[in-house]
FIPATI-96747 format. One record per residue (C-alpha): residue number from 1; x, y, z. Coordinates in Angstrom, 3 decimals. Layout:
N
<site><k>NUM</k><px>X</px><py>Y</py><pz>Z</pz></site>
...
END
This chain:
66
<site><k>1</k><px>33.259</px><py>-24.872</py><pz>8.535</pz></site>
<site><k>2</k><px>29.739</px><py>-25.324</py><pz>7.549</pz></site>
<site><k>3</k><px>28.718</px><py>-24.632</py><pz>4.026</pz></site>
<site><k>4</k><px>25.144</px><py>-24.336</py><pz>2.557</pz></site>
<site><k>5</k><px>24.733</px><py>-26.073</py><pz>-0.797</pz></site>
<site><k>6</k><px>21.709</px><py>-24.682</py><pz>-2.859</pz></site>
<site><k>7</k><px>20.992</px><py>-25.902</py><pz>-6.167</pz></site>
<site><k>8</k><px>17.736</px><py>-24.663</py><pz>-7.470</pz></site>
<site><k>9</k><px>15.649</px><py>-23.986</py><pz>-10.472</pz></site>
<site><k>10</k><px>13.383</px><py>-20.860</py><pz>-10.840</pz></site>
<site><k>11</k><px>11.131</px><py>-20.146</py><pz>-13.633</pz></site>
<site><k>12</k><px>10.111</px><py>-16.603</py><pz>-14.780</pz></site>
<site><k>13</k><px>6.137</px><py>-16.046</py><pz>-15.206</pz></site>
<site><k>14</k><px>6.672</px><py>-15.298</py><pz>-18.832</pz></site>
<site><k>15</k><px>9.149</px><py>-18.135</py><pz>-19.669</pz></site>
<site><k>16</k><px>7.420</px><py>-19.856</py><pz>-22.722</pz></site>
<site><k>17</k><px>10.147</px><py>-22.544</py><pz>-22.795</pz></site>
<site><k>18</k><px>8.478</px><py>-24.429</py><pz>-19.637</pz></site>
<site><k>19</k><px>4.782</px><py>-25.490</py><pz>-19.315</pz></site>
<site><k>20</k><px>2.348</px><py>-22.945</py><pz>-17.859</pz></site>
<site><k>21</k><px>1.950</px><py>-24.835</py><pz>-14.370</pz></site>
<site><k>22</k><px>5.685</px><py>-24.243</py><pz>-13.636</pz></site>
<site><k>23</k><px>5.940</px><py>-20.701</py><pz>-14.559</pz></site>
<site><k>24</k><px>6.658</px><py>-18.119</py><pz>-11.779</pz></site>
<site><k>25</k><px>7.805</px><py>-20.951</py><pz>-9.401</pz></site>
<site><k>26</k><px>11.066</px><py>-21.939</py><pz>-7.831</pz></site>
<site><k>27</k><px>12.563</px><py>-25.215</py><pz>-6.395</pz></site>
<site><k>28</k><px>15.485</px><py>-25.422</py><pz>-4.274</pz></site>
<site><k>29</k><px>16.920</px><py>-28.343</py><pz>-2.477</pz></site>
<site><k>30</k><px>19.278</px><py>-27.291</py><pz>0.411</pz></site>
<site><k>31</k><px>21.913</px><py>-29.148</py><pz>2.332</pz></site>
<site><k>32</k><px>24.251</px><py>-27.924</py><pz>5.157</pz></site>
<site><k>33</k><px>27.702</px><py>-29.558</py><pz>4.978</pz></site>
<site><k>34</k><px>30.159</px><py>-29.669</py><pz>7.708</pz></site>
<site><k>35</k><px>33.688</px><py>-29.480</py><pz>6.335</pz></site>
<site><k>36</k><px>36.682</px><py>-30.570</py><pz>8.703</pz></site>
<site><k>37</k><px>40.378</px><py>-31.344</py><pz>8.365</pz></site>
<site><k>38</k><px>39.398</px><py>-35.178</py><pz>8.091</pz></site>
<site><k>39</k><px>36.383</px><py>-35.023</py><pz>5.477</pz></site>
<site><k>40</k><px>32.810</px><py>-33.712</py><pz>5.377</pz></site>
<site><k>41</k><px>29.422</px><py>-34.613</py><pz>6.589</pz></site>
<site><k>42</k><px>25.981</px><py>-33.569</py><pz>5.211</pz></site>
<site><k>43</k><px>24.103</px><py>-32.556</py><pz>8.277</pz></site>
<site><k>44</k><px>20.884</px><py>-32.382</py><pz>6.668</pz></site>
<site><k>45</k><px>21.317</px><py>-35.743</py><pz>4.866</pz></site>
<site><k>46</k><px>18.411</px><py>-37.538</py><pz>6.917</pz></site>
<site><k>47</k><px>15.869</px><py>-34.729</py><pz>5.987</pz></site>
<site><k>48</k><px>13.795</px><py>-36.118</py><pz>2.965</pz></site>
<site><k>49</k><px>14.099</px><py>-34.421</py><pz>-0.443</pz></site>
<site><k>50</k><px>11.801</px><py>-36.469</py><pz>-2.505</pz></site>
<site><k>51</k><px>8.526</px><py>-34.792</py><pz>-3.110</pz></site>
<site><k>52</k><px>6.194</px><py>-37.587</py><pz>-1.575</pz></site>
<site><k>53</k><px>8.765</px><py>-37.950</py><pz>1.356</pz></site>
<site><k>54</k><px>8.605</px><py>-34.305</py><pz>2.090</pz></site>
<site><k>55</k><px>4.797</px><py>-34.007</py><pz>1.871</pz></site>
<site><k>56</k><px>4.378</px><py>-37.132</py><pz>4.238</pz></site>
<site><k>57</k><px>7.023</px><py>-35.645</py><pz>6.739</pz></site>
<site><k>58</k><px>5.216</px><py>-32.176</py><pz>6.340</pz></site>
<site><k>59</k><px>1.726</px><py>-33.499</py><pz>6.668</pz></site>
<site><k>60</k><px>2.557</px><py>-35.707</py><pz>9.598</pz></site>
<site><k>61</k><px>4.222</px><py>-32.968</py><pz>11.574</pz></site>
<site><k>62</k><px>1.394</px><py>-30.253</py><pz>10.770</pz></site>
<site><k>63</k><px>-1.524</px><py>-32.583</py><pz>10.317</pz></site>
<site><k>64</k><px>-2.473</px><py>-31.492</py><pz>6.945</pz></site>
<site><k>65</k><px>-3.162</px><py>-33.289</py><pz>3.728</pz></site>
<site><k>66</k><px>-1.576</px><py>-32.324</py><pz>0.142</pz></site>
END
């Protein structure tokens, strides 16, 4: 069985408890995990999740700059 693990943060546009630049955005880090009788394996474990690594990966593949 493959499960998707999706922790995330979502900020409403009118949420005064967060800085204005973060209002109205959502951030989610998603992993796909294979679960078997003998254990589990994170299928997306080699995909970068740190902001700088994601930006470098995307800009390399799409030839854009952040």
